[in-house]
C-alpha positions as CSV (number, residue, x, y, z in Angstrom):
1,X,0.0,0.0,0.0
2,X,1.3,3.5,-0.9
3,X,2.5,5.8,1.8
4,X,-0.1,8.4,0.8
5,X,-2.9,5.8,1.1
6,X,-1.7,4.7,4.6
7,X,-1.5,8.4,5.6
8,X,-5.0,9.1,4.6
9,X,-6.3,6.0,6.4
10,X,-4.3,7.0,9.5
11,X,-5.8,10.5,9.5
12,X,-9.3,9.1,9.0
13,X,-9.1,6.6,11.8
14,X,-7.5,9.1,14.1
15,X,-10.4,11.5,13.4
16,X,-13.0,8.8,14.0
17,X,-11.3,7.7,17.2
18,X,-11.0,11.1,18.7
19,X,-14.6,11.8,17.8
20,X,-15.7,8.9,20.1
21,X,-14.2,10.6,23.2
22,X,-17.3,12.3,24.4
23,X,-19.5,9.2,23.9
24,X,-17.0,6.9,25.7
25,X,-16.8,9.5,28.5
26,X,-20.6,9.7,28.8
27,X,-20.9,5.9,29.1
28,X,-18.1,5.6,31.7
29,X,-19.4,8.4,33.8
30,X,-22.3,6.1,34.6
31,X,-19.8,3.9,36.5
32,X,-17.1,6.3,37.8
33,X,-16.8,9.8,39.3
34,X,-15.3,12.5,37.2
35,X,-12.1,12.3,39.3
36,X,-11.8,8.6,39.1
37,X,-12.5,8.5,35.4
38,X,-9.7,11.0,34.8
39,X,-7.3,8.9,36.7
40,X,-8.4,5.6,35.1
41,X,-8.1,7.1,31.6
42,X,-4.5,8.2,32.2
43,X,-3.5,4.9,33.9
44,X,-4.7,2.8,31.0
45,X,-3.1,5.2,28.6
46,X,0.3,4.9,30.3
47,X,0.1,1.1,30.4
48,X,-0.8,1.1,26.6
49,X,2.0,3.5,25.8
50,X,4.5,1.4,27.7
51,X,3.6,-1.5,25.4
52,X,3.9,0.7,22.4
53,X,7.1,2.7,23.2
54,X,8.7,1.1,26.2
55,X,8.9,2.9,29.5
56,X,12.6,2.8,30.1
57,X,13.6,4.3,26.8
58,X,11.2,7.2,27.4
59,X,12.5,7.8,30.9
60,X,16.1,8.0,29.4
61,X,14.9,10.4,26.8
62,X,13.2,12.5,29.5
63,X,16.5,12.7,31.4
64,X,18.1,14.3,28.3
65,X,15.6,17.2,28.2
66,X,16.5,20.7,29.3
67,X,15.1,21.8,32.7
68,X,12.7,24.2,31.1
69,X,11.3,21.4,28.9
70,X,10.9,19.1,31.9
71,X,8.9,21.8,33.7
72,X,6.8,22.5,30.5
73,X,6.0,18.8,30.2
74,X,4.8,18.6,33.8
75,X,2.7,21.7,33.1
76,X,1.2,20.2,30.0
77,X,0.3,17.1,32.0
78,X,-1.4,19.3,34.7
79,X,-3.4,21.3,32.2
80,X,-4.4,18.6,29.6
81,X,-4.5,15.4,31.7
82,X,-5.9,16.8,35.0
83,X,-7.7,20.1,34.8
84,X,-9.1,19.7,31.3
85,X,-10.6,16.2,31.9
86,X,-12.2,17.4,35.1
87,X,-13.9,20.3,33.3
88,X,-14.9,18.1,30.4
89,X,-16.2,15.2,32.4
90,X,-18.2,17.4,34.8
91,X,-19.6,19.3,31.8
92,X,-20.7,16.0,30.1
93,X,-22.5,15.0,33.3
94,X,-24.7,18.1,32.8
95,X,-25.1,18.1,29.0
96,X,-25.2,15.7,26.0
97,X,-22.4,14.0,24.2
98,X,-23.5,15.8,21.0
99,X,-22.9,19.2,22.8
100,X,-19.6,17.8,24.0
101,X,-18.5,16.9,20.4
102,X,-19.5,20.2,18.9
103,X,-18.5,22.7,21.6
104,X,-15.1,21.0,22.2
105,X,-14.2,22.0,18.6
106,X,-13.9,25.6,19.7
107,X,-10.5,24.6,21.2
108,X,-8.9,25.2,17.9
109,X,-9.8,28.9,17.7
110,X,-9.0,29.4,21.4
111,X,-5.5,28.0,20.5
112,X,-5.3,30.8,17.9
113,X,-6.4,33.5,20.3
114,X,-3.8,32.5,23.0
115,X,-1.1,32.1,20.3
116,X,-1.8,35.6,19.1
117,X,-1.6,37.1,22.6
118,X,1.2,35.0,24.0
119,X,3.3,33.8,21.1
120,X,2.7,36.9,19.0
121,X,1.5,34.8,16.0
122,X,-0.2,36.8,13.2
123,X,-3.9,36.7,13.1
124,X,-5.6,36.8,9.6
125,X,-9.1,38.0,8.8
126,X,-10.3,34.4,8.1
127,X,-9.1,33.3,11.5
128,X,-11.0,36.3,13.2
129,X,-14.2,35.5,11.3
130,X,-13.8,31.8,12.0
131,X,-13.4,32.6,15.7
132,X,-16.6,34.7,15.9
133,X,-18.6,32.1,13.8
134,X,-17.4,29.2,16.0
135,X,-18.2,30.9,19.2
136,X,-21.6,32.0,17.7
137,X,-22.3,28.3,16.9
138,X,-21.3,27.2,20.4
139,X,-23.6,29.9,22.0
140,X,-26.5,28.9,19.7
141,X,-26.1,25.3,20.9
142,X,-25.7,26.2,24.6
143,X,-28.8,28.4,24.5
144,X,-30.8,25.7,22.6
145,X,-31.3,28.0,19.6
146,X,-31.4,31.3,21.7
147,X,-34.4,30.1,23.6
148,X,-32.7,29.7,27.0
149,X,-30.2,31.5,29.2
150,X,-27.0,29.7,30.3
151,X,-25.6,29.8,33.8
152,X,-21.9,30.1,34.6
153,X,-21.8,26.5,35.9
154,X,-23.8,24.9,33.1
155,X,-22.4,21.9,31.3
156,X,-21.8,23.8,28.1
157,X,-19.8,26.5,29.9
158,X,-17.7,23.8,31.6
159,X,-17.0,22.4,28.1
160,X,-15.8,25.8,27.0
161,X,-13.5,25.8,30.1
162,X,-12.1,22.4,29.1
163,X,-11.5,23.8,25.6
164,X,-9.6,26.7,27.1
165,X,-7.3,24.6,29.3
166,X,-6.7,22.3,26.3
167,X,-5.8,25.2,24.2
168,X,-3.5,26.6,26.9
169,X,-1.7,23.2,27.1
170,X,-1.3,23.2,23.3
171,X,0.4,26.6,23.4
172,X,2.8,25.5,26.1
173,X,3.6,22.5,23.8
174,X,4.1,24.9,20.9
175,X,6.3,27.2,22.9
176,X,8.6,24.8,24.7
177,X,8.1,21.2,23.4
178,X,7.7,21.5,19.6
179,X,11.2,19.8,19.1
180,X,10.5,17.0,21.6
181,X,9.4,13.6,20.1
182,X,5.7,12.9,20.0
183,X,6.2,9.5,21.8
184,X,8.0,11.2,24.7
185,X,5.5,14.0,25.0
186,X,2.4,11.7,24.9
187,X,4.0,9.2,27.4
188,X,4.9,11.8,30.0
189,X,1.8,13.8,29.5
190,X,-0.3,10.8,30.4
191,X,2.2,9.6,33.1
192,X,2.0,13.0,34.9
193,X,-1.8,13.0,34.5
194,X,-1.9,9.5,36.2
195,X,0.3,10.6,39.1
196,X,-1.4,13.9,39.7
197,X,-4.9,12.4,39.4
198,X,-4.0,9.7,42.0
199,X,-2.2,12.0,44.4
200,X,-2.8,15.7,44.1
201,X,-6.4,15.7,42.9
202,X,-7.8,13.6,45.9
203,X,-5.8,15.8,48.3
204,X,-7.1,19.1,46.9
205,X,-10.7,18.1,46.5
206,X,-10.9,15.9,49.6
207,X,-12.3,12.7,48.2
208,X,-11.3,9.0,47.8
209,X,-11.1,7.2,44.5
210,X,-13.5,4.3,43.9
211,X,-12.2,1.8,41.3
212,X,-14.2,-1.2,42.3
213,X,-16.5,-1.1,39.2
214,X,-13.4,-1.6,37.0
215,X,-13.6,-5.3,37.8
216,X,-16.9,-5.6,36.0
217,X,-16.1,-7.2,32.7
218,X,-18.2,-4.9,30.5
219,X,-16.9,-1.8,32.2
220,X,-13.3,-3.1,31.9
221,X,-13.7,-3.7,28.2
222,X,-15.2,-0.2,27.6
223,X,-12.5,1.4,29.6
224,X,-9.8,-0.4,27.6
225,X,-11.4,0.6,24.4
226,X,-11.6,4.2,25.6
227,X,-7.9,4.3,26.3
228,X,-6.8,2.4,23.2
229,X,-9.0,4.2,20.7
230,X,-10.0,7.6,21.9
231,X,-6.8,8.5,23.7
232,X,-3.7,6.6,22.5
233,X,-4.9,5.4,19.1
234,X,-6.1,8.8,18.1
235,X,-2.9,10.5,19.0
236,X,-0.6,7.9,17.6
237,X,-2.4,7.6,14.3
238,X,-2.5,11.4,13.9
239,X,1.3,11.7,14.2
240,X,1.7,8.8,11.8
241,X,-0.6,10.6,9.3
242,X,1.3,13.8,9.2
243,X,4.5,11.8,8.7
244,X,3.1,10.2,5.6
245,X,0.9,12.9,3.9
246,X,1.0,16.7,3.6
247,X,-0.2,18.5,6.7
248,X,-3.0,20.2,4.7
249,X,-4.5,16.9,3.7
250,X,-4.5,15.6,7.3
251,X,-6.1,18.8,8.6
252,X,-8.8,18.6,5.9
253,X,-9.7,15.1,7.1
254,X,-9.6,16.2,10.7
255,X,-12.3,18.9,10.1
256,X,-14.8,16.1,9.7
257,X,-14.6,15.1,13.3
258,X,-17.8,16.8,14.5
259,X,-19.8,14.7,11.9
260,X,-18.4,11.4,13.2
261,X,-18.8,12.5,16.8
262,X,-22.5,13.3,16.4
263,X,-23.1,10.0,14.5
264,X,-21.4,8.0,17.2
265,X,-23.3,9.8,20.0
266,X,-26.6,9.2,18.2
267,X,-25.8,5.5,17.4
268,X,-24.5,4.5,20.8
269,X,-26.3,6.8,23.3
270,X,-29.4,7.2,21.2
271,X,-29.3,11.0,21.7
272,X,-31.6,13.2,19.7
273,X,-30.2,15.6,17.1
274,X,-32.1,18.9,17.4
275,X,-32.4,21.9,15.1
276,X,-30.0,24.0,17.3
277,X,-27.4,21.2,17.0
278,X,-27.6,21.3,13.2
279,X,-27.4,25.1,13.0
280,X,-24.8,25.5,15.7
281,X,-22.8,22.6,14.3
282,X,-22.8,24.1,10.8
283,X,-21.5,27.4,12.2
284,X,-18.8,25.6,14.1
285,X,-17.7,23.6,11.0
286,X,-17.7,26.8,8.9
287,X,-15.6,28.6,11.5
288,X,-13.3,25.6,11.8
289,X,-12.8,25.6,8.0
290,X,-12.0,29.4,8.0
291,X,-9.5,29.0,10.9
292,X,-7.9,26.0,9.2
293,X,-7.5,27.8,5.9
294,X,-5.6,30.5,7.9
295,X,-3.3,27.9,9.4
296,X,-2.7,26.1,6.1
297,X,-1.1,29.3,4.8
298,X,0.9,29.7,7.9
299,X,4.6,28.6,7.6
300,X,4.3,26.6,10.8
301,X,1.2,24.7,10.0
302,X,2.8,21.4,10.8
303,X,3.5,22.7,14.4
304,X,-0.2,23.5,14.7
305,X,-1.1,20.0,13.7
306,X,1.6,18.5,16.0
307,X,-0.1,20.3,18.9
308,X,-3.7,19.5,17.8
309,X,-4.2,16.1,19.4
310,X,-2.9,16.9,22.9
311,X,-6.6,17.6,23.6
312,X,-7.5,14.4,25.5
């Protein structure tokens, strides 16, 4: 099989896998607390990554990093493997997986906003319009077609908070870790997440983890699939795709993720697709296309793609 064909399949599978994240989370939140699910997701991811990459080789590579990179890697783990999942899972308890799929896409434009402010990256007109359109779509979904008000602690607002912390993590990655291997970054990101979720999070929030339901066979299988597909598989295949095909082709395939996410949520959770989902989803996709067109003309487009899948 040609490299280009393999790259296209890798990008497509990565997009489908990452699109299943909200649905998997919604199912598992029936069995675990938000805190415990965050810890379980990272633990299973670390175990899987050890099988893929080998723990000892990654530890040796970590020891060769600069001190600033080590600190940045810990910070990435705190943001994207501890804080972001807590916001995301708590938000999904209060809203639908469809909302989770669509609203989480705003992370891309939040990345652009933070990049413009912090990293002084240029912002084009298409990116500005894409930002307004995407946030407009998210607001339309959160207010159920402008028929309801939203409170500061609503599930949809928490989803936007998760997108913000994921975007902040992405910018830390772009600023300090863009020359670090993907394998090392994903391994220690998940390792730090597992350690912090097991130690710091229970101490700060004053609770005890409950993992007893993991011994139920069905729950165990779902959890393994969650880690293998939605977390590790999505990230690994994404990096493989941008090694094999041009970055523009990979990002074009990645833009279809909201469609797959909605289809998965409807198929597995039997959620209903309402009019406000269709309109808001279309606005989000249009904004995503505009923002992606901006990045495709950017000389560091591959760096944007390299950072993209540190979302979960």
